N, C-alpha and C positions, 0 to 999 in steps of 0.2 A: 168787838175785838178792841183790845187796848194795846198800845205800844208801850212796853214797860221801860225799855231803854232803847238806844239807837239800833241795837242788833237783835232784839227779841220782841215778839208780839204774843199776847195771850188771847185765847178765844175759848169760850165755853163749848162743850160738845154740842149743846143744843143749837149753837150758832151755825154749825155745819149744814143743817137743813135749810136755814134761811139766808145765809150769807156765804155759801160755798165759793161762789165766783170771787168775792172780795178776799176771802181767806187764801184761795189759790193764787190770786194776784199778789198778795203780800209775800208769798213764798219766793218771789223773784228778788225780794229785798232782804228778808229776814226769816229765820226759822219761826214757826208758830207753835207755842206750847198750848196743847189742848187741856182744858180743865173740866173736872166733874166735881161739883160741890166745892169749888174753889181749891181743889187739889190737882196738881199736874198728873195726867194719866198717859200722855203721849206727846211726842214732838214731831211735827211735820217739817220736812226740809225739801228743797227742790231736788230733782234728780241729779242736777249738776253738782250741787253741794254734797249729796250723798256719795256720789262717785269720788269726789275730792276727799271726803272723810275715809272712804274705803282705801284709797291709795295711800293716804297718810298712815292709816292703821297697818297696812301691809308693809310699808317702809319701816315703821317702828318695830314691827315683829321681826323683820329681816335684820335690823340693827341689833336687836336683843339676841337673836339666834347666833349672829356672828360673834358678838361679845362672849356669849356662853361657850361657843366652840373654841375661841381663843383662850378663854380661862381654863377650859378642860385640857387643851393642848399644852399650855404652859405648865399646868399641874402634872400632866403625864411626863413631861420632860424633866421636871424637878424630881419626880419620883425615880426616874431612871438614873439620874445623877447621884442620888443618895446611895444606891446599891453598890 
């Protein structure tokens, strides 16, 4: 496993068999990008980080939906004024 920068580590898929404990321990500090033939195929993150990402995504979706609702509402109001 290689640390490529302070917040990401790389590991070959084959390393999962021989160094799983080390890779899982690394997840406490950074995500681990799994590679096959030196190409990324998956990213492992800790359960806590995954939940954090899910919450952030849900918040972003809520903000986008609220923005779209306001945009449609203001467009509907503008349409009523034109009549």
